[in-house]
C-alpha positions in Angstrom: -19.3 14.9 11.9 -16.2 13.4 9.8 -15.2 10.2 11.8 -11.9 7.9 11.6 -14.7 4.9 10.4 -15.7 7.5 7.7 -12.4 8.2 6.6 -12.3 4.4 6.0 -14.9 3.6 4.6 -14.1 6.6 2.2 -11.0 5.0 1.4 -12.7 1.5 0.1 -15.0 4.5 -2.3 -12.2 5.8 -4.0 -10.0 2.8 -3.8 -11.9 -0.5 -4.7 -10.4 -3.8 -4.9 -11.3 -4.7 -8.6 -8.9 -7.6 -10.1 -10.9 -7.7 -13.4 -10.9 -4.4 -14.4 -7.5 -2.5 -12.3 -4.4 -4.3 -13.8 -2.8 -3.0 -10.8 -5.5 -5.5 -8.2 -5.1 -8.0 -11.1 -1.1 -8.6 -10.5 -1.0 -8.6 -6.5 -4.5 -11.0 -6.7 -2.8 -13.5 -8.8 0.4 -13.9 -6.4 -1.6 -13.9 -4.3 -3.9 -16.8 -4.8 -0.8 -18.4 -6.2 1.5 -18.3 -2.4 0.2 -20.9 0.0 0.3 -18.4 3.1 0.4 -14.3 2.8 1.5 -11.3 5.1 -0.6 -8.3 3.8 1.5 -5.1 5.4 -0.3 -1.6 5.5 -3.9 -3.9 4.8 -5.5 -1.0 5.6 -9.7 -2.3 5.2 -8.5 -5.7 4.0 -10.1 -5.3 0.5 -7.3 -7.2 -1.2 -7.3 -10.7 1.5 -11.1 -10.3 1.6 -11.6 -10.6 -2.3 -8.7 -13.7 -2.0 -11.0 -16.1 0.7 -14.0 -14.5 -0.8 -12.7 -16.5 -4.3 -11.6 -19.3 -2.9 -8.1 -19.4 -1.1 -7.5 -21.7 0.8 -4.2 -20.8 3.2 -3.4 -18.7 6.1 -4.0 -15.2 5.0 -2.7 -12.0 7.5 -3.1 -8.4 7.5 -1.2 -5.9 9.7 -1.8 -2.2 9.4 -1.7 0.6 12.3 -5.0 2.3 11.5 -8.2 0.8 14.0 -10.6 2.3 11.9 -9.3 -0.1 9.2 -8.5 -2.7 10.4 -12.5 -2.7 12.4 -13.7 -2.7 8.6 -11.0 -5.4 7.7 -12.4 -7.6 10.7 -15.7 -7.5 8.9 -14.2 -11.2 8.1 -13.7 -13.2 11.1 -12.1 -16.2 8.8 -8.5 -14.3 8.0 -6.1 -12.6 10.8 -6.1 -9.1 11.6 -3.2 -7.7 13.2 -2.7 -4.2 14.8 1.1 -2.8 14.1 3.5 -1.0 11.4 5.7 -3.4 9.5 8.5 -2.7 11.9 6.1 -4.3 14.8 6.2 -7.5 13.0 7.4 -10.5 14.7 6.8 -13.4 12.3 9.8 -16.2 12.0 9.8 -18.1 8.9 5.7 -18.1 8.4 4.7 -17.1 5.1 5.5 -17.8 1.3 4.8 -13.9 0.3 4.5 -10.7 1.6 2.5 -8.0 -0.3 2.3 -3.8 0.6 -0.2 -2.9 -1.8 -1.4 1.3 -2.7 2.2 2.6 -2.8 2.2 1.7 1.5 5.8 0.8 0.6 6.4 5.0 0.5 5.8 5.5 4.0 8.7 3.5 5.3 10.8 7.6 5.1 13.2 7.5 7.2 16.6 4.6 6.5 15.9 3.7 10.1 12.4 2.9 9.1 12.9 1.0 6.7 15.9 -1.0 7.8 13.7 -2.4 10.0 10.4 -2.9 8.2 12.5 -4.8 5.8 14.4 -6.8 8.4 11.0 -7.7 9.9 9.6 -8.3 6.6 12.3 -10.9 5.7 12.4 -13.1 8.4 8.1 -13.3 8.6 9.0 -14.8 5.5 9.8 -18.3 4.5 13.5 -19.0 2.7 13.3 -18.5 -0.9 9.6 -16.2 0.1 8.7 -13.6 -1.9 7.8 -9.4 -1.0 5.7 -7.9 -3.6 5.4 -4.1 -3.6 5.3 -0.8 -5.6 6.8 2.5 -5.0 5.7 6.2 -7.7 8.7 6.1 -9.9 10.4 9.5 -9.1 10.8 10.7 -12.4 7.3 10.9 -12.9 6.9 13.2 -10.5 3.1 12.5 -9.3 3.6 14.8 -6.5 2.6 17.9 -9.0 -0.4 16.8 -9.9 -1.4 17.0 -6.1 -3.3 20.4 -6.0 -7.2 21.1 -5.7 -7.3 21.7 -9.4 -7.6 18.0 -8.5 -10.2 17.5 -6.3 -13.2 14.4 -7.0 -16.4 14.8 -6.6 -17.6 11.4 -4.8 -20.6 10.0 -2.8 -19.5 8.2 0.1 -20.9 4.8 1.2 -24.1 6.7 3.0 -24.5 9.1 -0.3 -23.2 12.3 1.3 -21.4 14.3 -1.3 -18.0 14.9 -0.7 -15.1 16.8 -2.2 -11.6 15.7 -2.0 -8.3 16.6 -2.7 -4.8 17.1 -1.9 -2.0 19.5 -2.0 1.8 19.4 -1.4 3.5 20.8 1.5 6.9 20.5 1.0 9.4 18.1 -1.4 12.7 17.6 0.4 15.3 15.7 -1.1 13.4 12.6 -1.8 10.5 12.9 1.5 7.3 14.6 0.1 5.0 16.2 2.4 0.9 16.8 1.6 -2.4 17.0 3.2 -5.4 15.4 2.2 -8.7 16.9 2.5 -12.1 16.0 3.0 -15.1 18.5 2.6 -17.9 18.8 1.6 -19.2 20.4 -1.6 -18.7 23.9 -0.7 -15.2 23.4 0.6 -16.8 23.3 4.4 -13.1 21.1 5.5 -14.5 18.0 7.2 -11.1 16.2 7.7 -8.1 16.5 7.0 -4.6 14.3 7.4 -1.0 15.3 6.7 1.1 12.5 5.2 4.7 12.3 4.4 6.5 9.9 1.5 9.7 8.7 0.2 9.9 8.7 -4.0 13.1 6.3 -4.1 14.9 5.9 -7.1 15.8 1.9 -8.3 19.5 1.6 -7.3 18.8 3.3 -3.9 15.6 1.0 -3.5 17.5 -1.6 -4.6 20.6 -1.2 -2.3 18.0 -0.9 0.9 16.8 -4.4 -0.3 20.3 -6.1 -0.3 21.1 -4.8 2.9 18.2 -6.5 4.6 18.5 -9.3 2.8 16.6 -9.5 -0.7 17.6 -10.3 -4.4 15.4 -8.3 -7.1 13.2 -11.0 -8.5 11.3 -9.2 -10.5 11.3 -5.4 -11.6 8.3 -3.9 -13.9 7.8 -0.3 -14.9 4.1 -1.2 -15.0 1.2 -3.3 -14.3 1.5 -5.2 -17.3 4.8 -6.7 -16.2 6.9 -4.0 -19.2 10.4 -2.9 -18.5 11.4 0.2 -16.1 11.9 2.7 -18.8 12.6 6.6 -19.0 8.7 7.1 -18.8 7.8 5.0 -16.1 5.5 5.9 -13.0 5.9 3.3 -11.2 8.9 1.2 -10.0 7.4 -2.4 -9.3 9.5 -5.0 -7.4 9.0 -9.0 -6.5 12.3 -9.5 -4.2 13.1 -12.7 -2.5 14.8 -13.8 0.6 18.2 -14.7 0.7 
């Protein structure tokens, strides 16, 4: 058996939050620790906010996510607010200095309507001048070409069980990529399969959505070391400010 709780625990094994060793984690950790109040949209298992609180963040920390199993793990820390829901469900009004979407969660906003509603809700949650930090994979890098069983990862879960994990693309339609994620036993016996669609926005399209929602781009990077976006960038890292 492989439950939703198992999947949430495996996510933490595959994606540990280590600002001291992972530049993307360090990028967000610096922003979070400098902000008095933080809304983490798509917080998952809460690792980023857990780390911030454990390392002395004194302000308000709120995590928002629709995945109940992930939130169950997040709620191991009771000194952080955890809310079940999507970005578009957010109903806060001018309560945060910083909002974040890490782990390429922004790409889960696939339709124009969902993007517009989500950005509007995040903007409403921010105080005047508040910032929204997130990243999306640059479409020019075509990251999905590496999502196939030949790139399977062998790993042990938190209980020590050996597992094999891989992704496989089903379709690429315009700027939306749909793929499956498979968790299996080492012999290939499938334990869990999920299907995800992600949107790969280019810079111009992304900025149009941000402007329509009432944001201005404060900073834009092509990597986690704050380098510029170039013809070889794999990421579009954005810090947008509420107008």
